[in-house]
C-alpha positions as a LaTeX table, in Angstrom:
\begin{tabular}{lrrr}
\hline
Residue & $x$ (\AA) & $y$ (\AA) & $z$ (\AA) \\
\hline
Met1 & 0.00 & 0.00 & 0.00 \\
Gly2 & 1.28 & 3.49 & $-0.79$ \\
Lys3 & 2.21 & 5.89 & 1.99 \\
Asp4 & 0.99 & 9.46 & 2.35 \\
Ser5 & 4.18 & 11.50 & 2.57 \\
Lys6 & 3.00 & 14.04 & 5.19 \\
Pro7 & 1.39 & 12.11 & 8.06 \\
Gly8 & 2.93 & 8.78 & 7.09 \\
Asp9 & $-0.44$ & 7.04 & 6.97 \\
Thr10 & $-1.37$ & 4.60 & 4.26 \\
Ile11 & $-3.79$ & 5.79 & 1.60 \\
Leu12 & $-6.43$ & 3.50 & 3.12 \\
His13 & $-6.07$ & 5.22 & 6.49 \\
Lys14 & $-6.29$ & 8.63 & 4.85 \\
Ala15 & $-9.50$ & 7.55 & 3.09 \\
Gly16 & $-10.86$ & 6.37 & 6.43 \\
Tyr17 & $-10.21$ & 9.78 & 7.98 \\
Ile18 & $-11.99$ & 11.51 & 5.10 \\
Phe19 & $-14.93$ & 9.10 & 5.35 \\
Arg20 & $-15.21$ & 9.54 & 9.12 \\
Glu21 & $-15.15$ & 13.32 & 8.80 \\
Ala22 & $-17.90$ & 13.22 & 6.17 \\
Val23 & $-20.08$ & 10.99 & 8.37 \\
Glu24 & $-19.54$ & 13.23 & 11.41 \\
Asp25 & $-20.44$ & 16.32 & 9.34 \\
Gly26 & $-23.60$ & 14.58 & 8.13 \\
Met27 & $-24.58$ & 13.67 & 11.68 \\
Lys28 & $-24.08$ & 17.28 & 12.83 \\
Cys29 & $-26.20$ & 18.52 & 9.92 \\
Glu30 & $-28.96$ & 16.03 & 10.76 \\
Gln31 & $-28.95$ & 17.15 & 14.41 \\
Lys32 & $-29.30$ & 20.80 & 13.33 \\
Glu33 & $-32.19$ & 19.89 & 11.04 \\
Lys34 & $-33.95$ & 18.00 & 13.85 \\
Ser35 & $-33.51$ & 20.98 & 16.16 \\
Leu36 & $-34.95$ & 23.34 & 13.57 \\
Leu37 & $-37.88$ & 21.04 & 12.86 \\
Ser38 & $-38.73$ & 20.68 & 16.53 \\
Ala39 & $-38.55$ & 24.47 & 16.94 \\
Val40 & $-40.89$ & 24.96 & 13.98 \\
Lys41 & $-43.30$ & 22.35 & 15.35 \\
Gly42 & $-43.25$ & 24.13 & 18.71 \\
Ile43 & $-44.05$ & 27.46 & 17.06 \\
Lys44 & $-46.88$ & 25.92 & 15.06 \\
Ser45 & $-48.42$ & 24.29 & 18.14 \\
Gln46 & $-48.18$ & 27.58 & 20.04 \\
Ala47 & $-49.86$ & 29.40 & 17.16 \\
Leu48 & $-52.66$ & 26.84 & 17.06 \\
Ala49 & $-53.16$ & 27.14 & 20.83 \\
Cys50 & $-53.43$ & 30.93 & 20.50 \\
Glu51 & $-56.04$ & 30.62 & 17.75 \\
Asn52 & $-58.30$ & 28.40 & 19.87 \\
\hline
\end{tabular}
């Protein structure tokens, strides 16, 4: 397997780091979306309570 000249990791390890970072970014994005959706649902339920 080839070596990455800077950190000394194999190319496979480097790919693993890139993959892990992408998954972690996706998980953070999903958490933000869930937070936004729950906030919007809360606002909608408050608006409906005010109308009744």
